[in-house]
MARDO-352987 format. One record per residue: x, y, z of N, C-alpha, C in turn. Coordinates in steps of 0.1 Angstrom, whole numbers, plus 5000, padded with zeros to 4 digits. Layout:
BEGIN
XYZXYZXYZ
...
END
This chain:
BEGIN
500849885000499949995002500950145000
500650244991501550344991501150465002
502050535005501750625014500250715012
499950745002498750815000497550705006
497550615002496650505004496550465021
497850485026497850455040497350585048
497650695043497050805051495650805049
495250765038493950795036492950695044
493550585048492650505054492850555070
493550615074493650675088493150825090
492850895079492351025079491151025085
491051135094489551155100488751225089
487151215089486551265081485751385089
486151485085485451625090484151625086
483251675096481851705092480951725105
479751765102478951805111478351685123
478951555120478751455128480051445137
480851545138482051515145481751535159
482251465170481551465184482051585189
481051645199481551765204480651755218
480151665222479851665237480551545244
481051575257481551475265480251395270
480951275274480051175280480251155294
479351165304479651175316479351045325
480151015333479950885341480150915355
479150895365479250915381479250775384
480550725390480450595395479450555405
479050675411477950615422476750575417
476350585404475350535398475850385389
475150285395475750175388475550145374
474750205367474450195353475550265348
476050385353477050465347478350395350
478350335362479650275366480150165357
478950085353479049975342479450035328
478950145324479050195313480650255310
481050305323482650345326483550245323
483050125331483950015327483949935313
482949935307482649915293483649985284
483750135286484550215277485750185280
486350175295487750125298488049995290
487249925290487549775283487549795267
486949895263486649885248488049925240
489250005249490350025241490050195237
489350235236489050385232489850495238
490250475252490750565261492250555257
492750665252494150675250494950715264
494050805270495150855282493650875296
494250875307493450905319494051015325
493351135329493851235336493051255350
493551215360492951225374493651295382
493351435386493651525398492451525405
491851455407490651495416490951505429
492151435436492651455448493251595450
493951635441494251775441493251885440
492351855431491351955432490551945445
490251845452489551865465490651945475
492051915473492651995484492752165478
492652175470492352325463491152395468
489952295468488552345471488752365487
489252265494488952275507489852395513
491152405507491952525507491252655506
490452675494489952785489488652815500
488052715505486952765515487352825528
488652785531489452865544490452905539
490653055533491653125529492853125541
492253135555493253165562493753025570
493552915566493952785570495252755559
496152715568497552695563498152545566
497552425562497652305568499152255562
499552145569500852085563500251965555
501051895550500651805541499651695546
500151655557499651555564497851615570
497751735573496451785579495651805564
496151845553495351845541494751715536
495851605535495251475533494451425540
494451475554493351415566491951485561
491951625556490751685553490151635539
491051585532490451535518489851395521
490551295531489951185535488551195542
488551295550487051325560486151365549
486651445538485651515526485151395520
485951285514485351165509484651075516
484551095528483851015539483750875536
485150795535485550665533485450595517
484650695508484650675496486050665487
486450545479487450525472487550685462
488550725463488850875453488050835438
488550715432488150695421486450695419
485850685430484450685427483650795435
484450895433483951045436483751135425
482951215423482751325414482351235401
482951295390482351235376483551205366
483151115359484351085349483951145333
484751235329484151295315485151235305
484351175295484951125283484951205270
486051265267486151355255486751265242
485551235236485951135226486751175216
486551295211487651385202488951385206
489351375217490751365222491151225227
490151165228490251015236490751025250
490551125256490751145271489651135280
490051045291489051055301489551115313
488651225320489251315329488051315341
488951305353488151305365488051445370
486551465372486451615377485551585390
485351705397484551735409482951715406
482251675416480951685411480451835409
479251835402479051995394479052085404
478752085415478552205424479652245429
480652125431482152145438483052195425
482752155414483552195403483452345399
482252385398481852535396482252615405
482352565419482752645432484352655430
484852565425486252575426486852665413
486052615403486852675391486352815391
485152845395485253005396485353085408
486153025418486453095429487453195427
488153205417489053315414488253415408
487153415406486053535400485753625412
485753575426485153675435486453745441
486253875442484953935443484354035433
485253995421484754065408483254015406
482953895411481653835407481453765423
480253815429480053755442479453625439
479353535450478453395450477153395445
476353495449475153525448474953565431
475853635426475853675413476053575402
477053495409477453365400476253275401
475553265410474353165408473353215400
473153345400471953405391472853365376
473853425375474253385361474353245355
474353175363474353015360472852965357
471753085360470453035355470153085340
471153145333470853215324471053135310
470253175299471053125285471053225277
472353215269472953275260472753235246
472453285236472353255224473653315214
474253245207475253305199475253265186
475353385175475153345161476353405157
477053315147478153375140479353335149
480453255147481453195155482753235152
482853345145484353375141484753475154
484153575155484053675167483453595178
482153555174481453485183481853375191
482753295185483353175191484253215202
485053325203485453375214484753435224
483853515220482753545232482253425239
481753325230481153215238481853135247
483253125243484153055250484353145264
484453265261485053365274483553375281
482553385276481253385286481253265293
481353115287481553015295482553005305
483853065303484853055310484753155324
483953275323483653345332482353295339
481753205335480553175342479353245340
479353335330478253425324477353335315
476453235322475353135313475953025318
474952935317475152785318474652705307
473552775298472952705286473352795278
473752715266474452815253473752755240
473252825230472852775217473952855209
474652765200475552805192474952775179
475252895166474752865156475652935145
476252855135476952885124476952795113
477052795100477052685091478252685084
479352755088480752755084481552645091
482652605083483652535087485052595086
485752555099487052615099488052605087
488652715083489752735072490852765079
491852745070493252775075493152915079
492753005068492753155069492153205084
491153135088490553175099491453145113
492653095110493353055124494153185126
493853305117494653445123493753485135
492553445137491853505148490753405155
490853285150490253185159491253085167
490653055181491752985190491452855185
492152785178491852655172493152595170
492852455164494452385160494052345144
495752345137495352295123494652165122
494752115132494051955130492751995132
492152125136490652135135490152195122
491052215114490652275100489652185093
488452225089487452145081486552105091
486452115104485752115113484452225114
483052195118482352315118482552375131
482552525129482752625139482152595152
480852545150480052515162480652405170
481152315167481852205171483052245177
483852325172485252355180484752445192
483852535189483452615199482852535210
481952455208481252355219482252285227
483352225219484452145225485152225236
485652335229486352435240485652465250
484452485251483552525261483552415270
482952325265482852185275484152135281
485452145275486752145280486952225292
486452335294486452405305485352365317
484452335311483052285323482352175314
482652045318481951935313480351935314
479752005326478552025329477752135322
478452195313477552305306476352235297
475352325294474152245286474252345273
474752275262475052355249474452285237
473752345230472952305219473452375207
473952305197474552355183473552335172
473852445164473052455151474052455141
474552355135475552345125475152395111
473852375110473252435097473252595097
473552645106473652785108472252845111
472052985112470653045114470053055101
468553025102468053065090466653095093
465753155085464453205085463553085094
463852965088462852865096463252845110
464652835112464952805127465152905136
464853035135465253125142464453135155
463253115155462453135166462953015175
462952895167463552795179464852805184
465852865176467052895181466953005193
466153105192465853205203465053145214
463953055211463153065224462552905224
463252825215462952675217463552625232
462552555240462952525252463052625261
462552725260462652855270463352985263
462853065265463353205257464853235262
465653265251467353295255467053445265
468053455272468353575279468853655275
469853635264470653745256471153665243
470953765232471553705219472753795216
473753725215475153775208475053775195
475053875186474753845171476153895163
476853775159478153825152478253755136
476853755130476853685118477353785106
477753755093478153825084477153885075
476053785074475153795063474053915069
474054025061473154125065471654135068
471354035058469953985060469553905073
470453815078470153715088470453835101
471453925100471554035109470254105112
469554155104468354205106467254135111
467154005103466153915106466153865120
467253835125467453785141467153885151
467254015147466954145156465454135156
464754125145463354155144462454065153
463153925152462753835160462853825175
464253885179464853905193463854045197
463554135191462854235194461354175196
460754125189459454035193459453945204
460353885209460353805218460953875230
461454005230462054075242463454005247
464353995234465653965240466654075238
467554105247468454195243469554145235
470054225227471154185217472554275219
473554195219474854275220475554235205
476454345199477254305187478454375188
479554295185480854355185481454335172
481954455165482154435150483554435147
484454425155485954405153486254525144
485854645149486354805143486254885154
487354915158487655025166487054995181
486854855183486254835199484854845198
484154845187482854925188481754805192
480954835200479954755209478654815208
477654735200476254775200475754705211
474554765219473854745230472254775225
471454675223470054685222469054615229
468454705239467854655251466254625246
466054535239464754515234463854445243
464554395257463854365267463254475275
463854605273463154685281462554815272
463054805259462754915246461954815238
460754775239459954705229459954745214
459754895215459554935201461055005196
462154965203463355025200463754995183
464055095175464455075162465854985161
465654895150466854805149467954895145
469254825151470554885149470455055153
469755095163469755225168469255325156
468355275147467755345137468655365126
469755325124470855335113470155275102
469455195099468855105089467755205081
467555315089466455415084465255365080
464755255087463455195087463355055078
464455045071464454905064464554795072
463554685069463454575075464154455068
464154345075464554195071464154175056
462854205052462254165039463054245028
462954395032463654485024465254465021
465954425034467354395028467354265020
466454185023466554055014466554075001
465754174999465454194983466454304975
467454324984468454424979469654334974
470454414963471754354958472654404967
473954324965475154334974475354484973
475254544962475654694961474654784967
473354744964472154834975472454804990
473154714993473054685011474154785014
475554815005476454875010476355015018
475455095014475255225021474855185038
473755075037473255035051474554985061
475354915052476454845059477654965065
477755055056478555165059478055225072
476555265072476055335082476155265096
475955125095476355045106477555035112
478355045103479955035107480455175114
479655265110479955415115480755485102
480155525090480855585079481455705083
480955765093481455925097482855915102
483155835111484355825116484955685114
485455625102486155495101487355475106
488055385105489455395108490155375094
491555445093491955425081492355295073
492155195081492355075078490954995073
489955055078488255025074488555065059
488655185056488655235045489455145033
490555125037491355065027491054925024
490354835036489654735033488554715026
487754815027486354825018486854835005
487954925000488254954990488854834982
489554764988490354644984489754514984
488654504991488054384991487354354976
487954214973487354174957488554204949
489454304954490554334943491754274947
492454324959493854234964493554164977
492454184983491954064994490654024992
490553914997489153824992487953835002
488353905014487253905019487454005032
486754045040486654135052487654095062
488654165065489854115075489454115091
490054055097489654055111491054025120
491154065129492654055138492153965151
493053895154493053805167493053895180
493654025180493454115190492254165191
491554205179490254255180489054155182
489454045180488353915184488453925199
489753915204489753885218489354005225
489654125222488854255228487454245226
487154215214485554185215484854095223
485553985226485053885234485053935249
486054025253486154085266485054165267
484654255257483754365258482254315258
482154185250480754105251480454035265
481353975268481453895282481154015293
482054115296481854215306480354285305
479854315296478654385293477554285296
477754145289476654075291476654025308
477454025315477353985329476854115335
477054225333476454335340475054355335
474754325321473154335317472354235326
472654105324472154005330472054005344
472854055351472654095366471854225370
471454295358470754405362471354515366
472754505363473554635365473954725355
473254695345473454795330472254775324
471554905323470254895314470054965303
471355015296471355115287471355035274
470855115262471155065247472055165242
472655135232473455255228474855175220
475755265215477055225207477955285216
479055195219480155215227481355185220
482555245223483755235216484755225228
485455095226486655075234487755055223
488455175220489155175204490855195211
491555075211492855085215493655185209
493455195196494055285188494155435192
492755485199492455605202492855625219
492655515223493055515239494555515241
495155425233496655395235497155475224
497555585224498455655216499455765222
500255815215501155925218500256045221
500656085234499756185238498656175245
498056035247496856005255497255955267
498755945271498855865282498155935293
497855865305497455905317498455995325
498256095330499356165340499156095354
500356035359500255955371500456065381
500056055393500556135403501956115409
502956195413504456165417504256055429
505355985428505455865439505255955451
504755885461504455955476505855925481
506456035487507656035494507355955508
508455935516508255835529507555975538
506355935543505556025550506056035565
506856145565507356175581506456235590
505956225602504956315608505356465610
504356535607504356675606504756715621
505556835621506156865634506457015632
506257115641506257215641508057255639
508557335632509957375629510357415643
509857505650510357545662509157565673
508857445676507657475687507957575700
506857675702507457755712507157675726
508157705736507857645748506657705756
506157585761504957645775505457695783
505057825786505457915798504357935807
504757955821503757965829503458095833
502358155838502258315840502858345853
503558465855504358485865503558465879
503758445890503158445903502558575906
501058585911500458695913500358735927
500458855929500058905943498658855951
498558855962497358805968496158905964
495358835958494058915955494158965938
495258945934495659025920494658935910
494458975896493858905887494858895875
494658775868495658755858495558855845
496658875838496558985827496658895815
496558955804496258875793497158755789
498458825791499658735787499358585798
499158625808498858495819497958405812
496758465809495758395804496058295789
496858375782497158325770498358215771
499358215784499858105788499157965792
498158015799497257895806496557825795
496057905785495257835773496257745765
497457785764498457725757498557575764
498457585777498657455785497157365784
496057445783494757365782494857295768
495057345758495057305747495957175742
496857155751497357025750496656895753
495456905757494456805764494156695751
493656595755493656515743491956535739
491556495725490156535720490156425710
488756375710488556265700489056305683
489756215679490156245666491056375665
491556425678492356535679491556655673
490256665675489256775670489456895675
489856895688490257025696488657075696
487657065701486657115701486157235709
487257285712487157415722487357555717
486857635722487357795719487057875735
487957965735488058035747487858175746
487058265755486658395754487058445768
488458525770488658605779487958725784
487458775793486858895795486658935808
486859045815486459095830487258995838
488558955835489158885843489058735844
487958685835487458555836487758485822
487958355819488158275809486958195807
486158205796485158115794485558015783
485157885789485557775779484357715772
484157735758483257725751483357595740
482057555737482057455727482257525713
483257455706483357515691482257485684
481157585681480157525673480357535657
481557585650481857585639482457435633
482557345643482957215640481857125637
481957045627480656965624480656855635
479556805641479456695651479556555643
480156455651480456325642479456225649
479556135644478655995651479055955663
480555975667481155955677481056045691
480356165686480056265696478556275701
477956165702476756155707476356255716
475356325716474756425724475756505729
477056525723478256635726478856555738
478956455741479556365751480956395751
481556345736482956355734483456485737
482856575731483156715731483256785747
482356755755482456765770483556715777
483956605773485056515780486356595778
486556625761487756695758487856845765
486756915767486657045773487057015789
486756915795486956895808488456865811
489056785799490656775803491256885799
490856985790491657105786491357215800
490257175807490057255821490857235830
491057075832491957025842493457095838
494057075826495357135822495457265828
494557345826494457505828494557515842
493757425848493757425864494957375871
495657275865497057235869498057345868
498057405853498957515852499057635862
497557685863497557805872497957765885
497657655892498257615903499957605905
500357535892501757555892502257665892
501957775886502357925887501757985901
501157935910500758045921499558075920
498558045912497358115909496158005914
495258075922494057985926493157985912
492357905911491457875898490357825903
489157875901487857845904487257835892
486357705893485657665881484057695883
483257745876481957745875481257675864
480557585864479957505855478957545850
478657555834477357605828476557705836
477457835836476957935845475858005838
475457975825474258055820473557955814
472357895819471657795816470957815801
470957935796470357965782471157955772
472657935778473757925765474457775771
473857685765474757575769475857545762
476257645753477657635746478857675756
478257755764479357805775479457685785
480257595785480657465794481057545808
482057625810482357675822483157775821
483057885834483857995833484957985847
486258025842487258005852487558145855
487958175868488258285874489658275882
490658355881491958325887492258445897
492858425910493258515917494558465924
495458575924496658555930496658525945
497458445948497358335963498658285968
498858275979500158225983499858095989
500858005989500857895994500157785986
499857825973499157685962500257605962
500057495964501057385963501057355947
502457315944502457285929502257145928
500957115919500556985916501856895909
502056795913502956685909502456665895
501156635890500956575878501256715865
501256815871501756945861502856915852
503656845857505256835850505156725838
503656665841503856565829502556605816
502356725819501656765808501856775794
503256835794503756835782504356695776
504256595784504856465780503456375774
502456425780501256325776501056305761
501056185759500556175744500156015742
499456005728498755875730500155775725
499955685727501455575726500555455719
500755445708500255315698501255235696
502355225701503655175701503055025708
503554905701503354775707504054755719
503854695728504754665740504654535745
505854515751505954365756504554315764
504054205762502754175769503054095783
503554195789504154155803502954215813
502954165825501854185834501654325839
500754405841500754545848501054515861
502354605866502754605880501454645891
501454565902500454585911500554725918
501654765917501754925922501355015913
501455005900501155065889499455065890
498854935890497454915892496755025901
497355005915497055065927496955215926
498155265919498055405916497255475909
496955405898495755435888494355425894
494255315903492855335907492555445919
493755455925493655565934493455695931
494055735917493955865911492555865905
491855755901490455765897489655785909
489855715919488955725932488955875936
490155925937490156055943489756175933
489456145919488956205911487456195910
486856115917485256105919485055975906
485755925902485755815891486255675894
485655585887486055445890486655395876
487755315880488555245870488255095872
488055045861487854905859489154835850
490154765855491354715848490954555844
491254535831491254425829492654345824
492954265831494354215830494254055825
493453995826493453835823493353825808
494253725804494653725789493253685782
492553585789491353555778490253655778
490153745789489453855784489853965779
491353995776491954075766491654035755
491553895751491653835737490153865733
488953845741487553865738487554005736
487954105744487854275742488454295728
489654235725490354235711489454215701
488654095701487554045691486254145690
485854185704484754285704485154445697
486454495700486954595694487254575679
487754475677487854445660486854445652
485654375659484554385652483854555651
484054615661484054765662484554845649
485954815650486454875638486154845625
485654715623485154655610483754745607
483054775620481754835618481954985612
483055055621483255175618483755195601
484655085597484955115584483855085574
483154995577481954965566480555035568
480555125577479455205578479555345571
478755365562479155495554479255625564
478455635571478255755582479555745592
480255635596481155625603482655625596
482455585586483755585575484055725571
483055795569483155945565483656015578
483355995589483656065600485256025603
485555905600486955845603487955915593
487455905582488555975570488556125572
487556195578487656305578488856365592
488856285600489656305610491256295606
491656215595492956175593493656305581
494656305586495556415576496856325569
496656335556497356265546498556275543
499056395545500456445542501056565549
502156545554502556675563502156815561
501856855549501556985543500056995549
499256905549497656895555497856915568
498456825576498556815589499056965595
499957055587500357175594499357265590
498757275579497657375575496457375584
496157235588494957245598495457215610
496457175615497057165630495957095637
494956995632494456905638494256765633
493456705639493256575633494256475635
494056375629495256255630496356245617
497356265621498356255610498756105607
498456045596498455895595499855875597
500955955597502355905599502455875614
501555905621501555895635500855745640
500155695631499455555633500255445636
501555475634502555335635502455235626
501855265614501755165604502955155594
503255025590504255005581503655055569
504455035558504155055544503154995538
502854855541501554775537500554815540
500654855558499254885563499055025559
500055115558499655255554498855275539
499355165530498655145517497455115517
497055025529495954955529494955075534
495355155544494555275547494055365537
495255385527494955495518494055445507
494055295505493255235496491855215502
491555245515490255235522489755385522
490555455516490155605519488555625512
488555575500487255605492486255495496
485255555499483755465504483355395490
483655415478483055365466483555175468
484755175473485455045472484854935484
484755035495484254975509482554915507
482155015500480754975499480254845492
481354805482481054675478481654555490
482654605496483054505506481954475516
481254605521480254575530478854495524
478754515512477554445504477754275504
479154235505479254095503479454045517
479554125527480054075543481354055543
481954135533483554105539484154205550
485754225548486054315558486654275569
486954145572487354055582488854115587
489354145574490954225578490554345588
489554415589489754525596489554495613
489154375614489154315626490654275633
491854285628492754215632493554325639
493654455635494554545643494354565658
492954575661492454575677493054445682
493054335679493554215685495054235687
495554245678497354265679497554375689
496954475687497254565698496754525712
495754475714495754425727496554335730
496854255722497954135724499054185729
499354295726500654365731500654465740
499654445750499554535762499554465774
499454545785499754475798498254485803
497254585801496054575806495054675798
493954635800493154745794492054815805
491954945804491055015815489955075809
488955085817487855145813487355245825
487555355822487055505831485755515832
484855515844483555575842483355675857
482255755855481955855865480455845867
480255875882478655855883477955975875
476655955870475656035865475656045851
474856105844474756125829474656255826
474956315813474856425810476156525807
476056625801477156715801477956755813
477556755824478356795836479056655841
478556535839479256425842480356405833
480256445820481456445810482556545812
481956635815483156755819483956725831
483156665842483956615854484756505848
484156415839484856295836486256315830
486056445819487256465812488356545823
488056585835489056615843489756505850
488756415851489256275857490456205848
489756195836490556115825491956175825
491856325825493356385821494256355835
493856355846494656315857495156195855
494156095853494455955852495455945840
495556015829496455975818497856045823
497856145830499156205835499756125845
498856065853499555945862500055845853
499455795844500055685837501355705830
501355835826502655915819503955885829
503455955841504355955851504855825856
504055715854504455575858505255515846
505355585833506155505822505255415816
504055425818502855345807502555435795
502455335786501855375772500555375775
499655475769498155505770497655535755
496955415752496255445740494555425740
493955515735492455515737491955405725
490955335731490055255722488755295725
488155415720486955475726485755475719
485955425704484755445694483555375699
483755235703482655175707481755235719
482655295729481655335739480955475736
481455545727480455635722479455615709
479455475707478555415697477255355707
477755305717476755205726475555305729
475655415732474455515736473455515725
474055515713473055525703472155415701
472355295707471455195706470655125718
470755225730470255195743469055295748
468555395735467555465739466555435730
465655515730464255475721464255585707
465255645705465155715695465855665682
466255755672466755705661468655705666
468955585659470355555662471555635651
471055665640471755745630472455615621
472155505624472755375616471455285610
471955215600470955145596470454985608
469254925602469054805611470254705615
470954675604472154595604473154655613
473554775612474554805620474054815634
473054845638472454865650472154735656
472054635650471954495657473454425658
474354485652475754435655476454535667
475854665669476254725680475654655693
474354625693473654555704474254445708
474654355697475454245701476854275707
477354365702478754405708478554455723
477554545723477254585737477454475748
476554365745476354265753477654195756
478354155746479754105748480754195758
480954325755481454395762481254425776
479754435777479354445791479754295800
479754185791480254035799481654065803
482454155797484054165802483954275811
483354405809483454505817481954535823
481654485833480254525840480154665841
478854725839478654875841477654895851
477655015857476755025865475555125858
474155105861473455185853473055345856
473955385867473955525870475155595865
475855505858477355565855477555595839
478355695838478555705824480255655818
480355575810481655525803482255645799
483655675799484355795797485455735784
486155645788487355615780487555455782
487955405772488355275771489855285767
490755215770492355235767492955105771
494155105763494954985768496455035773
496854975782498255035788499354915785
500454975784501454915779502854975783
503754885784505054925789505854945774
505355025766506155045751506955155753
508055175742508655295741507655395738
508155515742507355635739507255685725
506355725721506355795705507155895703
507555945694508556025689508156165688
506656155684505956285679504656285686
503956385686502956435693501856505683
500756475685499656555673499656685675
499856775666499756915666498756965670
498757105676497457185681497457305674
496357345674496157485668496757585677
496857695669497657795679496657875688
497357915698496458005711495658115702
496158195695495558295687494158245682
494158125675493158075666491958035677
492158015690490957975698490858055710
491658165712491258255724490958385716
490058435722489658595720489358665732
489858765733489858865745488658985741
487858965750486659075750485459055739
485658925734484558895725484858745720
483758705709483858565707485158555698
485858425700487058415693486858395677
487958425670487858415655487558275649
486858245640486758135635487758085624
488558165620489458135608490358015613
490758005622491757895626490957765632
489657795634488957665641488557555630
END
């Protein structure tokens, strides 16, 4: 036998009967198990590909991203998942007759779960489930084949209908993903095979005869109406005819033209009277197109392609078709781009996220050319904390004679000490007015109220701390300071009035020496126990100030508080109102910090470059809104746990009573406690946001939060109280961690005295 004869006996006959569907065998079904055995005995199988155990390992690991098992633990988890079944009898065996391969895959739900696991959270699990219920019809499998495969790959649709009469030719391989061994096969067969090789559980029907007038309705609606039509056929009559039927059936249509990244969207499901192809046919229907000659169709075709702004290569191609080239040219890059545009648009359309009709361009030739590059922001330099170039030293007023009154310079010096007090978010919510020998401490009404300043409690706490600083500074300089709270009931913004008189024998308070050293210390410390002498000194300070201090030192309770505070941090990041407030507190560069002289400089937060990049990423609510929607954000819970793990104790300071007076008194007690901790060499870091959110869910009025966030807060309130009990007649002022950490190197900036102090009238708002 000669070579030609021998090859002829072995040659495959390409044709419409070529196999394109895999045969599935589930060994748990006795009939399918027997059929699988018969297949193996037949000798038809050239190779067996079994990675089912590895797939199970990946599946179990994907379900627990924070799990890092060793090989033994992973093998045990797989064995437990199999439940005693032999691995070969688990899942499904897929027989691909065209390649003579037998492939072991996971059961349908697990196969889809693992295969699509890398889609999340570009696509949520709920969205993926919804997409799996959709039917997509694709007509024309040059550009359409790439779209069909990409749709299947991304999980956009589970049932597909493919129509094309054409067979693959060698010249098609400039743009179609196929093999030279596929030349001569129907394009629908090639596309179906590729899709099934991605997911053997798909439901695909092929029309190798192509789309005709007679089968259009069956193609679009037989066995259930298609949810989307992707139209990529070359025949102009069929292009119009299938649209007429899609419009009648209420099926949306997508078309990508392989010209300047042009995508057409026609929402016949939402616009049943919409003109075909956006009215570019000028009212001509399928019957009219059918009666036209090729020459008569050309003006309509040019309008469809966008004759007013064609690419230069389109013009050349039209002129040369039939002269120097045989047919319409298409490129692989354009086909791949078209598949991406079709798939992305189809996904959003089917999910109800995109409802418009129209023509759109994603033209690389326009978007990527000289002069079109995007201007990038300069690389951010290492952000060092903002600091005053030459901070003015804090001076005390000179001592006064008995009965003397304090002059303006003396008041200025006392206020300079007062504004060193802490405030939530370093908001500095105070202003001062000096008149007639007195100093009024007022609420700065120019500052917006935040969610954490419920009923002004945080503001009054901060003003109380400032008053304590002023009181200590006055005593240290030999002046008697008298405080009268809320002296004018009709003016609740006037928190207190201070008067100063010269006196002899005023003892210098020891705590005053620590006013300039008090700061928030976020540094991690060694997790060593709090010294008993230090605990006693702090408790005695609180008691002497009329407050109560609850210290938590047991490691299991600290761990639980870390979890509670972490959940609170996550809530704060993922609530739009709380996120807005928190981002408004932060200062993102030294220039901003020096300009405002308030808020929290991000460089003082103690973050490394990775954490700081994460904070910057979380600055915009748009990204976090999606994290909230999918129930994510667990990473936001980690910081609090790490912080408390590097602590010696957590304290909660409370005072008797409720309302503004209690918090002003509490602010004075807090400042004395913080100064005492500083004198003992203890790092002091507030963790207070939850304490000021809890009151929002304990009354009967509006919480300012949605129902889900309110429920979370109520749960956290219960868990918090289980660790730190409270008395019903007390106000919780401050939760803080104590550590033996190294002191921080910088302090938050403060506004200037002149911006918060006015003599003889209300202070200027320009610096507030």
